[in-house]
N, C-alpha and C positions, 0 to 999 in steps of 0.2 A: 825223807820218810815215805815209805810206800803207802798209798791210800788203799785201805781195805775196801773190797768190792761189797756193795750193799745191793739187795734185790730191788728190782723195779716194782712199782705198785700202780695198778690201774685204779682210777677213781671214777666211779659210775654214779651219777646223781640223778634222782628223779626219773627212774625208769617207769614208774606208775604202771607196773605190769597188770594187764587185764587178760584173763584167761578166756580166749574165744571158744574154748571147748568146755567151759564150766557147765555144770548141771544145776540150774536154779529152779527146776521143776516145770519148765516149759520147753518146747522143742527148738526154739530159735528160728532162724530163717534159713531156708534151703536155697543154695546157689550152686548150679552145676553139680547137683547131687551131693553136695557137702553141707552139713548142718553147721551153722555158725552162731555162737552166742554173742550177738553183735549189738553194741550200743548205737543209738540213733545219731544221724547227722545233725538233727536239730539240737541235741545236747552237745555234740562235738563242737559245733560252730560257736557255741556260747562259752566254751571252756578254754582255759589257757593251755590245755594239753589235749592231744588226741588220745583216743582209747583203743580202738581196734587194731591199730598199727603197732601197739607197744610190744606185743609178743615177738613179732618179727624183728623189731629193733633191738630188743634185749638179746635174742639169740644171735643176731649178727654181731653185737658188741662183744659178747662172750667168746664168739668164734675168733674175732679180731684179737682178743686178749690171748687166746690159745695159740694162734699163729705167731704171735710175737714172743712166745715162750715165757709169758708172765704168769707167775704162780699166785701172786697176792692181789686181791681185789677188794677195795673198799666200796661198800654200798652206802652212799651218803644220804640215806633217808628217802622217804617216799618211794620205796622199792615196790610197793603194791599200788594198785589203783586207788583203793580207799580202805585197805585193811580188812576186806571181806574174808571170812573164814575160808571159803573155798579158794579164793585167789591166793591167800597166803600159803595154804597147803600145797597148791600147785607150784608156786614159786620155790618152796622148800624142795620139792622133788627135782626141779630143774637144777638148782644149786648142788644138790647131792650128786646128781649124775655127773656134773662137771668135776666135782671133788673126787669122786670115785674113779672116773675115767682119765682125768688129766692131772689130778693132784692139786687142783685149784683150791686155795684157801680164801674164804670170804670173811669180811669183818663189817658187820652191819651197824647202822645207827637208826634210831626211830625218827621218822618225820611226822608232820602233822596229819598225813594221810595213812599212817600205818597203825597207830595206837591212839586211843582216846581215853584219857582220864583213868580212874580206878575201875570203872565198870564197863567202859566201852560205849558204843552208840549204835543206833539203828541207821540203816541206809535204805533209800528208795531210789532205784535207777530205772531209766527208760531203755528198753531193748526193742529190736525189730523182730517181727514174726511174719507170717505169710503175706506175700505181696507188698511188703514194706510197711505193714501196719505196726503200730507201736503198742507195747504192753509194759506195764510197770511191774517191777519186782521189788518187794519190800521185805525186810526182816521184822517189821512192826505189824503184828496181827490186827491192830486197831485200824489199819488202812485197808482191810479186806473189802473188796467190792468188784464191780465189773471191770474186766481187763486188768486186774491186779493179782499177781501171783505172790503168795506168801512163802518165803523160804528163810529159815534161820541161817542158811549158809551165806546170806548177804550181810550178816551182823559183823561189826568191827569190834574186836575185843579191847579191853583196857589193860593196864599194868597189873600184875606181871603176866597174866594169861596170854596176852597178845605176843609176848616174846617167845612163847613155847615152841612154835614151829621153827623159829629162827635161832633156837638156843645154841646150836652147834656152830653158829657163824659169828663168834666173837663175844656174844653177850654173856656166856658162861665159860669157865675155864676148860680148855681142851688139853689132852695129854702131850701134844707136840709143841705147846707154847713154852718158850724159854722162861718168860716172866709174864704174869698176868695179875692185875690188881684192880680195885675200885677206889673211889674216894674214901671208902670206909675201911679199907684194909684188904686182906688176901682172900676173905671168904667170898664165894660167888652165890651164896644163898640169897634169895630174894628178901628174906626176913632181915638179913644183915645189911641191906642197902636202902633203908628207909630214911626219909627226912620229913620234918613236920612243916606244914604250910597252913596258914590261917586266912580267913576272909578279913577285910579291913575292919569290920566291927568285932572281930574276935569270936563270933558265935559258931562259925563253921571251921572245925579243925580236922585235918586229915594227916595220916601217915602215908605218904606216897613213895613209890619206888623210883630210884634213880638208876638209869641203865648205862651210865658212863663206865668206861674201863680203859686201862692202859695195857697194851699187849706188845711183847717182843717176839715176833714170829721167827726172826733169824738174828744171829748175833750182831749187835750194834745198831739195830733199827727199832725205835720205839714209835708206835702208833697211838696217839692220844685221842681216844674216841669219846667225845663229849655229848651227853644227852641234854640238849637245850630245848627239849620238847616240854614246855612248862604249862601246867594247868593251875590257875589261880582260883581259889574258891571265891564266890560272890557273897555279898551280904544278902540276908533274907532267910526265909524258911524253905528248905528243900528236903525231898526224900534223900536219905543218906547215899551219896555217891552218884546221884542221877546226873545225866549230861547237863541239864540246865543249871546245875549248881556251880559250874566252872566257866571261866572264859575259855574260848577256843584258843588252842596253842598257835593258830595260824599267824597271828600278828604279834605274838609275844616274843619268842626267840630270846636273844641275848639280853634285850631290855628287861624282860621278865626274869631271866636267870639271875641278874644282879639283885633283884628283890627277893626272890624265892629260894635261890640256891647259892648264896655267897660262898659257901664252903667249897664250891667248885673252883673258884678263883684261888683260894688258898692251896688247893690240891694241885692246880696247874703250876703255881709258883714252886711248890715242893718237887713236883716231877721235873720241872725245868732245871732246878738246882741239882737234882740227882743225875739227870742226863749229862750235865756238864762234868760232874765229878766222875762219872763212870765212862765217859767217852761215847755216849750214845747220840745218834742223830735223831732228833725229835721232830715229828710232824703232827700237827693238830688238825682235827676234823670235827665238824658238827654240821647238822642239816642247815642251820641258819647262818646268814652272813654276820661276821664280826665287825666288818667295816662296810660302808655304803658301796655296793658293787658297781653302782653307776658313777662313783667317784665325784659326787657333788652335783651331777647333772640332774638328779631327781628333784632338786629344788624347784625347777620349772614345772614339774608335774604337779607339785603341791599347789603352786600358784594358779595353774590352769584348771585342775580338776578337783582340788580339795583333798580330803583324806581318802585317797585311793589305797588299794592293797599295797602297792609299792611304797607309798608314803608311810603307811602304818608299820610296815615291816623294816623300815630303815633303822639300823642301830644308832643309838645316841652316842654322843662324844664320851659319855661315862664308860661305855663298853670299851672303846679304844683305850682310854686311860687305864682301866682295870687290867686289861690284857697286856698292855705294854709294861705296866708295873710288875705284873706276874712273870714277865720275860718270855711270853709266847711270841715266837718270831714268824712262824708260818702257819697259816690256817686255811683249810679248804672248806668251801661251803656250797650248798645247793639252794633249793627252796624257790628262788625267783626265776629259775630257768634262764639265767643270764650268763653271758661270757664276759669276763672282766677281771682285771688285776688292780687292786687298790693298795697303795703303800702309805704308811704314816710313820714318821720318825726316821732317824738315821742310826747307822751302826748297830751297837748292841741293844739299843732301845728302840728298835724298829719292829713294826708289825705289818705283814703282807697278807692280805686276804685274796685267795684265788677262787673266783666264782666259777663253778663247773656247770656247763650247760646241761640241759635235760636231753634225754633220748627221744622225747615225744613232743618237742616244741622246736620252733626255729630259733637258733641253728642246732641241729642234732649233733652231739659230739660227746666225747668223754676225754679224760686226761690220763696221761701216763707219767708218773714221777720216777725220775732216775736219780736217786740220792747218793751222796758220798759224804765223807766227814767234812769236806770243805765247802760244798755247794750242792744244790739240787737243780736239775734240769726238768722242766715241765713241758711235755709234748702234748699237743692237741690232736686227737684222732677224730676226724669228721666222718659223719655217717650219711651225708646227704645224697650219695650216689646209689644208695640201696634201691632195689626195684620195689615197685608198688604191688600190693596184692589186689589184682583186678577184681576178684570176687567181692571184696569189701566195697570197692567203688561201685560195683553193680548193685549191691545192696542199698547203698546211699541213693543211687539213681531210682530204684524202685520206690524208696521213701519219698523223694522229692516229687516224682511223677504222681503218686497217690495224693500228695498235698497240692498238686496243681502248680508246682514251682518249676522253674527252669533248672537244669542241672548246673551245679557249681563248676567253675572252670577247674577246680582242684581235682575233680573226678577224672579228668583227662591227663593228669600229670604223668610224665614219663619216669620220674625219679621221686624218691622219698623227700628230697630237699624241695623239689618243685611242689609236691603235695603240701608240705608244711608252709611254703610261701602262700599257696592258695588258701590254706587254713587261716593264716595270719590276716589275709584280706577279709575273709568271712568274719573273723573275730572282731575286726574293726567295726564292721557294719552291724553285727548282731549282738555284740557285747559292749565295746567301748563307747560307741555312739549312744547306745541306749542307757547304759548304767553310769557312765562317767562324764561324757561331754555335755556342756550346756546345750539345751535344745535349740536355742536361738542361734548358736554358732553352727550346729549341724545344718540347720535350715539355710543359713547364709552361705556356707562354703562347700558342702559335701558334694554337690553335683556341678560345680563350676570348674573351669580351667584354672591353672595357677595364675595366668594373667588376669582373669576376672577377679581373683582374690586379691591380687596386688592392687587392682583398682578400688577394692573396698576400703583399703587403708589410705586412699588418696594419692597413690603413686602411679607413675607411668613407666612402661618398659616394653621391651620386645624387639628392639632393633638389633641387628647382628653385632653391633659394636659394644653393646652393654652386657652381653652374656646372658640375656633373658629371652632369646629367640624361641627356645623350646617351651617357654611358659605359655605360649599361645595355644599349643596343642596338647600339653600334658594335663590330664585330669588331676584336680587337687586330691582326689581320693587316692591316686597312685602315690603322690608325695606323702600322704598321711600313712599309707601302708609302709612305705620305705622308712618313714620316721620311726615307726614301731620296730621294724627290722633292725635298724641301726641301734636303737635303744637296747634291744635284747642281745644282738649279735656282735656289736663292736666290730673288730677287724674281720671276724668271720662273715659279716654281712656284706662287706665291700665287693667281693666278686659277684654277688647276686644283684648288684645295682649298676645299671649302665653308666659308663664314664661321663657321658654328656649330662645325665641326670645329676650326678655328683657335682659336676661343674656348676650347673644351675643352682643346686642347693647351697653351695658355698657363696655364690653371689647373693642369693636371697638372705642368708644369714648375715652377711657383711653389711648389706645395704638397708635391710628392713628389720633385722633382729633387735630384740630388746631384752634387757635383764628381767628376771622374774620378779624382782622386788618393786617393780613399777606398774603392776597390773591394776587398772582402774575398773575392771569388770566389763568393759566394752568389747564388742567384737573386734574392733581394730587393735586394741591392746592384746587380746587373746592371740590374734594372728601374729603380731610382732614377737610376742614371747615364744610362740610355737616355732617361728623361724629362728629365734635366738637359740632355743634348745636344739634345733636341727644342727646348727653350727657346732654346738658343744658335742653332740653325738658323733659328728664327722671327725672333729678334732680328736676325740677319744678313740675312735676307730682307727684313724690313721697313725695314732701314737702307740697302738697296741701291736703285739707280736703273737703270731700263731704259737710259737714256742718261746720259752724264756729260761734264763738261768739266774738263780738267786744265790749270792754268796752267803754262807753261814758265818755267824760271828765266831771268833776264835774261842775254842773250848779247851778245857784241860785235857792234856794227853795222858790218860791213865789206862790201865789194863781193863778192858770190859769184863764184867762179871755177870 
């Protein structure tokens, strides 16, 4: 039997588009005669994503999609910087131009940075102005003061208003769709897509909109777009719909979906059954991972750092069980800016989560899915070779000079990938060390060589025969930065780490590594678990593939309708 050709689909996660030409009521910073609405480096180095580089990265990714002749693009949530009205409207225009000029069809899902709750939320951001000085821009008039610009264009809308600018990109029925539905039926009206959610004490009850949908863009291909952006009401007395009345969706995801939207699981099971009966190839998408994208290696993070963002966002076993029972076989996720493939189960009762990297964090990449009735091939398109916008780096340099700081090595990067590696190093120093690491551990190891750190755990090494000779000259900080790169990038990180370093890391993990369940709180125990996790990350990276092929379970051969 001939295999019917199905269209390829590009999957773009966590673009976090920031409009460097946005008008928030202040002139921005002028560099080489060009005005730029530019976020500060001080904010960038404390964020898990970069801001000002996002526009160039998005345009380059969409151009790469066009050059490959791909018509269908999934936007896997966090397509905006933080859902600002101005940013979302500009993104709408970019997508419309690609649609009109190249016939590109976009299918969007909300992320925790795109829409907030029923009424939305205020934002306050820091930008650069003349000579690298900083100014705050806020949508909250209560923050008015010196060097604070008030602009309602900074506001992030809630459901369903926040979907409005993106309404033509999957959220609502379009004339060229072969099939389109929601968990509630065929209506695309916001009023017909409501579900009830209550606070634990039952006092606060809301009817919230769910933005999930199933679309058949071309015969035989079903895209199951799942809104796992969950807002749970809190106990207590609040103004109706105010931001403080809800938990932030950031750490909820699929864990919260099981509590608040169990009807989604029933819908998934029904869609999967119909896909089999009608001969459709079914691909599932949501912003949030359905399986641990670190494939179990995140357990060490919990032991070392406690309840970090990564630990809080890890889906529980109940999510896996529910989705496997529902029959969902393939799911694409974003949110954590991580590369990784996690599989659970075998045969027809298997679930594979494909974590798609961000365009604005190391490693920058997107996925292209080539589906058929029997299998899907997933291709990784890396974006690290993009050029750097030197104007933006000069703006950063003005800011750091005004602050009396040395220029960060990231400012001299020759490529986007090198810039993001520099950003990762800054992130370790200005975010992870400050917000997550025990202070006594930072003081003990951050400015030492690897050999010095080995000595702290009562071990000796460094002779050419034991594989530790590099330890005497390698700063421990460089190992820590590589640890985070391997954690996020898996196999995509390997080409960015020198082979002799990887050899050293393997020896460290084998000789000095320890399992996470044996942490006694000491610096020595921390170092040993850290080395043990390094080994897990290398093993995961070396076992991964830039491209992969997944066999689909046998399905009924019926005429597609």
